ZADO-1210 file (C-alpha; in nm, 4 decimals, padded with zeros to 6 digits):
<atoms>
<atom x="-00.0010" y="00.0002" z="00.0053" code="MET" pos="1"/>
<atom x="00.2994" y="00.2392" z="00.0849" code="HIS" pos="2"/>
<atom x="00.4160" y="00.1969" z="-00.2572" code="ASP" pos="3"/>
<atom x="00.0778" y="00.2733" z="-00.4215" code="LEU" pos="4"/>
<atom x="00.0295" y="00.5970" z="-00.2066" code="ILE" pos="5"/>
<atom x="00.3662" y="00.7072" z="-00.3156" code="VAL" pos="6"/>
<atom x="00.2790" y="00.6530" z="-00.6685" code="ILE" pos="7"/>
<atom x="-00.0575" y="00.8428" z="-00.6390" code="TRP" pos="8"/>
<atom x="00.1121" y="01.1280" z="-00.4686" code="MET" pos="9"/>
<atom x="00.3722" y="01.1358" z="-00.7655" code="ASP" pos="10"/>
<atom x="00.0616" y="01.1623" z="-01.0104" code="TRP" pos="11"/>
<atom x="-00.0429" y="01.5004" z="-00.8041" code="VAL" pos="12"/>
<atom x="00.3021" y="01.6290" z="-00.8176" code="LYS" pos="13"/>
<atom x="00.3280" y="01.5856" z="-01.1793" code="ALA" pos="14"/>
<atom x="00.0001" y="01.6250" z="-01.3259" code="TRP" pos="15"/>
<atom x="-00.1378" y="01.8597" z="-01.0741" code="GLU" pos="16"/>
<atom x="-00.4989" y="01.9388" z="-01.1545" code="TYR" pos="17"/>
<atom x="-00.5363" y="01.6573" z="-01.3850" code="LEU" pos="18"/>
<atom x="-00.3945" y="01.4118" z="-01.1350" code="GLY" pos="19"/>
<atom x="-00.6382" y="01.5410" z="-00.8751" code="VAL" pos="20"/>
<atom x="-00.9213" y="01.4868" z="-01.1038" code="VAL" pos="21"/>
<atom x="-00.8135" y="01.1323" z="-01.2063" code="ILE" pos="22"/>
<atom x="-00.7498" y="01.0296" z="-00.8485" code="LEU" pos="23"/>
<atom x="-01.0706" y="01.1553" z="-00.7080" code="MET" pos="24"/>
<atom x="-01.2544" y="01.0052" z="-00.9642" code="ALA" pos="25"/>
<atom x="-01.1030" y="00.6624" z="-00.8902" code="MET" pos="26"/>
<atom x="-01.1654" y="00.7453" z="-00.5111" code="GLU" pos="27"/>
<atom x="-01.5293" y="00.7755" z="-00.5733" code="SER" pos="28"/>
<atom x="-01.5403" y="00.4515" z="-00.7657" code="SER" pos="29"/>
<atom x="-01.4392" y="00.0893" z="-00.6872" code="ILE" pos="30"/>
<atom x="-01.0748" y="00.1834" z="-00.6492" code="ILE" pos="31"/>
<atom x="-01.0058" y="00.2639" z="-00.2774" code="PRO" pos="32"/>
<atom x="-00.7739" y="00.5747" z="-00.3419" code="VAL" pos="33"/>
<atom x="-00.7471" y="00.7578" z="-00.0162" code="PRO" pos="34"/>
<atom x="-00.8576" y="01.1147" z="-00.0597" code="SER" pos="35"/>
<atom x="-00.6164" y="01.2120" z="00.2231" code="GLU" pos="36"/>
<atom x="-00.3467" y="01.1453" z="-00.0083" code="VAL" pos="37"/>
<atom x="-00.4773" y="01.3316" z="-00.3004" code="VAL" pos="38"/>
<atom x="-00.6204" y="01.6602" z="-00.1836" code="VAL" pos="39"/>
<atom x="-00.3997" y="01.7688" z="00.0970" code="PRO" pos="40"/>
<atom x="-00.0578" y="01.7209" z="-00.1060" code="PRO" pos="41"/>
<atom x="-00.2345" y="01.9195" z="-00.3858" code="ALA" pos="42"/>
<atom x="-00.2965" y="02.1977" z="-00.1316" code="ALA" pos="43"/>
<atom x="00.0369" y="02.1792" z="-00.0133" code="ILE" pos="44"/>
<atom x="00.1988" y="02.2010" z="-00.3573" code="ILE" pos="45"/>
<atom x="-00.0503" y="02.5101" z="-00.4138" code="ALA" pos="46"/>
<atom x="00.1287" y="02.6977" z="-00.1327" code="THR" pos="47"/>
<atom x="00.4757" y="02.6454" z="-00.2964" code="GLN" pos="48"/>
<atom x="00.6036" y="02.9748" z="-00.4821" code="GLU" pos="49"/>
<atom x="00.5761" y="02.9394" z="-00.8638" code="GLY" pos="50"/>
<atom x="00.3025" y="02.6596" z="-00.8383" code="SER" pos="51"/>
<atom x="00.0670" y="02.6379" z="-01.1183" code="GLY" pos="52"/>
<atom x="-00.2061" y="02.5448" z="-00.8545" code="MET" pos="53"/>
<atom x="-00.4187" y="02.7408" z="-00.6143" code="THR" pos="54"/>
<atom x="-00.6351" y="02.6369" z="-00.3126" code="PHE" pos="55"/>
<atom x="-00.9546" y="02.6970" z="-00.4842" code="TRP" pos="56"/>
<atom x="-00.8467" y="02.5207" z="-00.7875" code="GLY" pos="57"/>
<atom x="-00.7397" y="02.2169" z="-00.5941" code="VAL" pos="58"/>
<atom x="-01.1063" y="02.2085" z="-00.4198" code="VAL" pos="59"/>
<atom x="-01.2815" y="02.2614" z="-00.7715" code="ILE" pos="60"/>
<atom x="-01.0492" y="01.9751" z="-00.9311" code="ALA" pos="61"/>
<atom x="-01.1206" y="01.7374" z="-00.6279" code="GLY" pos="62"/>
<atom x="-01.4946" y="01.8184" z="-00.6462" code="THR" pos="63"/>
<atom x="-01.5115" y="01.7432" z="-01.0236" code="VAL" pos="64"/>
<atom x="-01.3114" y="01.4236" z="-00.9956" code="GLY" pos="65"/>
<atom x="-01.5562" y="01.3148" z="-00.7241" code="SER" pos="66"/>
<atom x="-01.8638" y="01.3940" z="-00.9257" code="TYR" pos="67"/>
<atom x="-01.7181" y="01.2141" z="-01.2389" code="LEU" pos="68"/>
<atom x="-01.6309" y="00.8773" z="-01.0532" code="GLY" pos="69"/>
<atom x="-01.9795" y="00.8793" z="-00.8713" code="SER" pos="70"/>
<atom x="-02.1761" y="00.9239" z="-01.2020" code="VAL" pos="71"/>
<atom x="-01.9817" y="00.6558" z="-01.3680" code="ILE" pos="72"/>
<atom x="-02.0605" y="00.4341" z="-01.0650" code="MET" pos="73"/>
<atom x="-02.4375" y="00.5374" z="-01.0648" code="TYR" pos="74"/>
<atom x="-02.4933" y="00.4611" z="-01.4313" code="TYR" pos="75"/>
<atom x="-02.3090" y="00.1354" z="-01.4095" code="THR" pos="76"/>
<atom x="-02.5263" y="00.0234" z="-01.1180" code="ALA" pos="77"/>
<atom x="-02.8385" y="00.1620" z="-01.3091" code="LEU" pos="78"/>
<atom x="-02.7493" y="-00.0443" z="-01.6216" code="TRP" pos="79"/>
<atom x="-02.6096" y="-00.3597" z="-01.4670" code="ALA" pos="80"/>
<atom x="-02.8786" y="-00.4054" z="-01.1964" code="GLY" pos="81"/>
<atom x="-02.8841" y="-00.5327" z="-00.8322" code="ARG" pos="82"/>
<atom x="-02.8138" y="-00.9219" z="-00.9462" code="PRO" pos="83"/>
<atom x="-02.5108" y="-00.8342" z="-01.1397" code="PHE" pos="84"/>
<atom x="-02.3463" y="-00.6147" z="-00.8791" code="ILE" pos="85"/>
<atom x="-02.4103" y="-00.8870" z="-00.5981" code="TYR" pos="86"/>
<atom x="-02.2782" y="-01.1726" z="-00.8293" code="LYS" pos="87"/>
<atom x="-01.9755" y="-01.0042" z="-00.9894" code="PHE" pos="88"/>
<atom x="-01.9147" y="-00.7003" z="-00.7375" code="GLY" pos="89"/>
<atom x="-01.6633" y="-00.9057" z="-00.5181" code="LYS" pos="90"/>
<atom x="-01.4411" y="-00.9223" z="-00.8208" code="TYR" pos="91"/>
<atom x="-01.4064" y="-00.5248" z="-00.8295" code="PHE" pos="92"/>
<atom x="-01.3800" y="-00.4408" z="-00.4626" code="PHE" pos="93"/>
<atom x="-01.7443" y="-00.4607" z="-00.4171" code="MET" pos="94"/>
<atom x="-01.8338" y="-00.7531" z="-00.1980" code="PRO" pos="95"/>
<atom x="-02.2097" y="-00.8007" z="-00.1365" code="LYS" pos="96"/>
<atom x="-02.1922" y="-00.7390" z="00.2262" code="HIS" pos="97"/>
<atom x="-02.0259" y="-00.3798" z="00.1697" code="LYS" pos="98"/>
<atom x="-02.2821" y="-00.3013" z="-00.1084" code="VAL" pos="99"/>
<atom x="-02.5702" y="-00.4030" z="00.1239" code="GLU" pos="100"/>
<atom x="-02.4459" y="-00.1709" z="00.4005" code="LYS" pos="101"/>
<atom x="-02.4397" y="00.1110" z="00.1493" code="ALA" pos="102"/>
<atom x="-02.7682" y="00.0218" z="00.0222" code="GLU" pos="103"/>
<atom x="-02.9124" y="00.0224" z="00.3771" code="GLU" pos="104"/>
<atom x="-02.7498" y="00.3639" z="00.4677" code="PHE" pos="105"/>
<atom x="-02.8849" y="00.5079" z="00.1508" code="MET" pos="106"/>
<atom x="-03.2574" y="00.3448" z="00.2117" code="ARG" pos="107"/>
<atom x="-03.2578" y="00.4727" z="00.5726" code="ARG" pos="108"/>
<atom x="-03.1287" y="00.8442" z="00.4914" code="TYR" pos="109"/>
<atom x="-03.2390" y="00.8791" z="00.1425" code="ALA" pos="110"/>
<atom x="-03.0864" y="01.1788" z="-00.0574" code="THR" pos="111"/>
<atom x="-02.9310" y="01.3054" z="00.2638" code="GLY" pos="112"/>
<atom x="-02.7595" y="00.9898" z="00.2915" code="GLY" pos="113"/>
<atom x="-02.5752" y="01.0544" z="-00.0324" code="ILE" pos="114"/>
<atom x="-02.4784" y="01.3886" z="00.0934" code="PHE" pos="115"/>
<atom x="-02.3421" y="01.2627" z="00.4268" code="PHE" pos="116"/>
<atom x="-02.1618" y="00.9690" z="00.2977" code="SER" pos="117"/>
<atom x="-01.9270" y="01.1954" z="00.1318" code="ARG" pos="118"/>
<atom x="-01.7661" y="01.2408" z="00.4682" code="PHE" pos="119"/>
<atom x="-01.7668" y="00.8663" z="00.5755" code="LEU" pos="120"/>
<atom x="-01.5123" y="00.6008" z="00.4746" code="PRO" pos="121"/>
<atom x="-01.6275" y="00.2833" z="00.2884" code="VAL" pos="122"/>
<atom x="-01.9872" y="00.4213" z="00.2364" code="ILE" pos="123"/>
<atom x="-01.8265" y="00.7099" z="00.0274" code="ARG" pos="124"/>
<atom x="-01.6782" y="00.4795" z="-00.2078" code="HIS" pos="125"/>
<atom x="-01.9909" y="00.2677" z="-00.2696" code="LEU" pos="126"/>
<atom x="-02.2879" y="00.4863" z="-00.2211" code="ILE" pos="127"/>
<atom x="-02.3280" y="00.5581" z="-00.5850" code="SER" pos="128"/>
<atom x="-02.3874" y="00.2032" z="-00.6460" code="ILE" pos="129"/>
<atom x="-02.7202" y="00.1604" z="-00.4494" code="PRO" pos="130"/>
<atom x="-02.8236" y="00.5000" z="-00.5759" code="ALA" pos="131"/>
<atom x="-02.8107" y="00.3691" z="-00.9325" code="GLY" pos="132"/>
<atom x="-02.9742" y="00.0572" z="-00.8337" code="MET" pos="133"/>
<atom x="-03.2665" y="00.2353" z="-00.6707" code="ALA" pos="134"/>
<atom x="-03.2936" y="00.4763" z="-00.9663" code="LYS" pos="135"/>
<atom x="-03.2527" y="00.7857" z="-00.7390" code="VAL" pos="136"/>
<atom x="-03.3611" y="01.1168" z="-00.9246" code="ASN" pos="137"/>
<atom x="-03.0226" y="01.1909" z="-01.1099" code="PHE" pos="138"/>
<atom x="-03.0551" y="01.5714" z="-01.0376" code="LEU" pos="139"/>
<atom x="-03.1146" y="01.5067" z="-00.6545" code="LYS" pos="140"/>
<atom x="-02.8174" y="01.2559" z="-00.6583" code="PHE" pos="141"/>
<atom x="-02.6052" y="01.5087" z="-00.8524" code="SER" pos="142"/>
<atom x="-02.6760" y="01.7889" z="-00.6172" code="LEU" pos="143"/>
<atom x="-02.5876" y="01.5852" z="-00.3123" code="ALA" pos="144"/>
<atom x="-02.2846" y="01.4333" z="-00.4480" code="THR" pos="145"/>
<atom x="-02.1265" y="01.7751" z="-00.5650" code="ILE" pos="146"/>
<atom x="-02.2441" y="01.9796" z="-00.2399" code="SER" pos="147"/>
<atom x="-02.0991" y="01.6931" z="-00.0155" code="GLY" pos="148"/>
<atom x="-01.7822" y="01.6286" z="-00.2255" code="SER" pos="149"/>
<atom x="-01.6971" y="02.0120" z="-00.2378" code="ALA" pos="150"/>
<atom x="-01.7282" y="02.0448" z="00.1412" code="ILE" pos="151"/>
<atom x="-01.4943" y="01.7303" z="00.1974" code="TRP" pos="152"/>
<atom x="-01.2485" y="01.8620" z="-00.0651" code="CYS" pos="153"/>
<atom x="-01.2576" y="02.2036" z="00.1002" code="TRP" pos="154"/>
<atom x="-01.1969" y="02.0566" z="00.4303" code="VAL" pos="155"/>
<atom x="-00.9030" y="01.8313" z="00.3224" code="LEU" pos="156"/>
<atom x="-00.7386" y="02.1108" z="00.1281" code="ALA" pos="157"/>
<atom x="-00.7761" y="02.3511" z="00.4153" code="TRP" pos="158"/>
<atom x="-00.5912" y="02.0796" z="00.6369" code="PHE" pos="159"/>
<atom x="-00.3407" y="02.0343" z="00.3793" code="GLY" pos="160"/>
<atom x="-00.2648" y="02.4046" z="00.3621" code="TYR" pos="161"/>
<atom x="-00.2764" y="02.4365" z="00.7350" code="LYS" pos="162"/>
<atom x="-00.0591" y="02.1308" z="00.8071" code="VAL" pos="163"/>
<atom x="00.1809" y="02.1554" z="00.5152" code="GLY" pos="164"/>
<atom x="00.2362" y="02.5101" z="00.4785" code="LYS" pos="165"/>
<atom x="00.5426" y="02.5009" z="00.7126" code="ASP" pos="166"/>
<atom x="00.5970" y="02.1332" z="00.6714" code="ASN" pos="167"/>
<atom x="00.6843" y="02.0926" z="00.3062" code="GLN" pos="168"/>
<atom x="00.8702" y="01.7567" z="00.4009" code="GLU" pos="169"/>
<atom x="00.5288" y="01.5808" z="00.4478" code="LEU" pos="170"/>
<atom x="00.5193" y="01.5449" z="00.0617" code="LEU" pos="171"/>
<atom x="00.8028" y="01.2825" z="00.0732" code="ASP" pos="172"/>
<atom x="00.6165" y="01.0929" z="00.3631" code="SER" pos="173"/>
<atom x="00.2823" y="00.9663" z="00.3063" code="PRO" pos="174"/>
<atom x="00.2412" y="00.8066" z="00.6358" code="GLU" pos="175"/>
<atom x="00.3367" y="01.1332" z="00.8159" code="GLN" pos="176"/>
<atom x="00.0981" y="01.3344" z="00.6015" code="LEU" pos="177"/>
<atom x="-00.1899" y="01.1041" z="00.6757" code="ILE" pos="178"/>
<atom x="-00.1012" y="01.1138" z="01.0425" code="ALA" pos="179"/>
<atom x="-00.0904" y="01.4826" z="01.0632" code="ALA" pos="180"/>
<atom x="-00.4254" y="01.5347" z="00.8756" code="ILE" pos="181"/>
<atom x="-00.5955" y="01.2757" z="01.1097" code="LYS" pos="182"/>
<atom x="-00.4472" y="01.4566" z="01.4010" code="ALA" pos="183"/>
<atom x="-00.6029" y="01.7654" z="01.2808" code="GLU" pos="184"/>
<atom x="-00.9525" y="01.6474" z="01.1799" code="SER" pos="185"/>
<atom x="-01.1061" y="01.5589" z="01.5116" code="HIS" pos="186"/>
<atom x="-01.3182" y="01.8686" z="01.5115" code="LEU" pos="187"/>
<atom x="-01.4461" y="01.8134" z="01.1753" code="ILE" pos="188"/>
<atom x="-01.5523" y="01.4380" z="01.2721" code="VAL" pos="189"/>
<atom x="-01.7214" y="01.5607" z="01.5526" code="LEU" pos="190"/>
<atom x="-01.9105" y="01.8220" z="01.3584" code="GLY" pos="191"/>
<atom x="-02.0151" y="01.5748" z="01.0869" code="VAL" pos="192"/>
<atom x="-02.1497" y="01.3216" z="01.3409" code="LEU" pos="193"/>
<atom x="-02.3473" y="01.6301" z="01.5019" code="LEU" pos="194"/>
<atom x="-02.4931" y="01.7056" z="01.1611" code="LEU" pos="195"/>
<atom x="-02.5610" y="01.3343" z="01.0879" code="VAL" pos="196"/>
<atom x="-02.7345" y="01.3031" z="01.4467" code="GLY" pos="197"/>
<atom x="-02.9483" y="01.6243" z="01.3785" code="LEU" pos="198"/>
<atom x="-03.0431" y="01.4833" z="01.0186" code="TYR" pos="199"/>
<atom x="-03.1599" y="01.1466" z="01.1893" code="ILE" pos="200"/>
<atom x="-03.3656" y="01.3328" z="01.4627" code="ILE" pos="201"/>
<atom x="-03.5211" y="01.5432" z="01.1754" code="MET" pos="202"/>
<atom x="-03.6343" y="01.2292" z="00.9911" code="LYS" pos="203"/>
<atom x="-03.7672" y="01.0632" z="01.2656" code="VAL" pos="204"/>
<atom x="-03.9623" y="01.3884" z="01.3685" code="MET" pos="205"/>
<atom x="-04.0949" y="01.4302" z="01.0312" code="THR" pos="206"/>
<atom x="-04.1878" y="01.0688" z="00.9617" code="ARG" pos="207"/>
<atom x="-04.5475" y="01.0290" z="00.8377" code="PRO" pos="208"/>
<atom x="-04.7776" y="00.8948" z="01.1078" code="LYS" pos="209"/>
<atom x="-04.9175" y="00.6218" z="00.8915" code="ASN" pos="210"/>
<atom x="-04.5732" y="00.4640" z="00.8982" code="ASP" pos="211"/>
<atom x="-04.6031" y="00.4460" z="01.2711" code="ASN" pos="212"/>
<atom x="-04.9490" y="00.3241" z="01.2302" code="ASN" pos="213"/>
<atom x="-04.8614" y="00.0573" z="00.9943" code="LEU" pos="214"/>
<atom x="-04.5718" y="-00.0721" z="01.2287" code="SER" pos="215"/>
<atom x="-04.8085" y="-00.1039" z="01.5029" code="GLU" pos="216"/>
<atom x="-05.0619" y="-00.3013" z="01.2747" code="ASP" pos="217"/>
<atom x="-04.7729" y="-00.5328" z="01.1772" code="GLU" pos="218"/>
<atom x="-04.6928" y="-00.6028" z="01.5379" code="GLU" pos="219"/>
</atoms>
């Protein structure tokens, strides 16, 4: 994994925005590229004098890549269907139990689940698959994906800028970079969990009464 991470970071250094777009598209598909080794290094490079990259350029490139990868997975699942994904997904890093987990997450939290999934590991990579299988409205899917991806890319870019501005050597040490980003991200994680909690409460409080009546009848 270390060698792969080094290769991916080299892509960012060599290809700049194009590298960010490609890697974030992979991150939002079946290829588990950690976004923590894509956006933060790009943000660090953007702080260097003479760099052709800017902070907001990195955020936009990351968002575009995330959306492209998500759209590809959405239409793949839409056209292939649930039986195909369940049967052959295991050969493409999509074992049935993980797909079912993402499917349950989306079923429970609907479009909001697509948005919040952009902040969650594992679910982030797979949420487009159940969205496609369930034929979620493409416009809603796009809005949720773009907004969630943009926020996540901004967070990673901000941390990369903050952590790496005075620590350029992190570009040569993927493990130290990831450790530094994780050490600084606790408040963001807590904020995301708070938002998810509030969203769940809202879903429960606004649930139609007939759903409760139906549950009581079934009991």
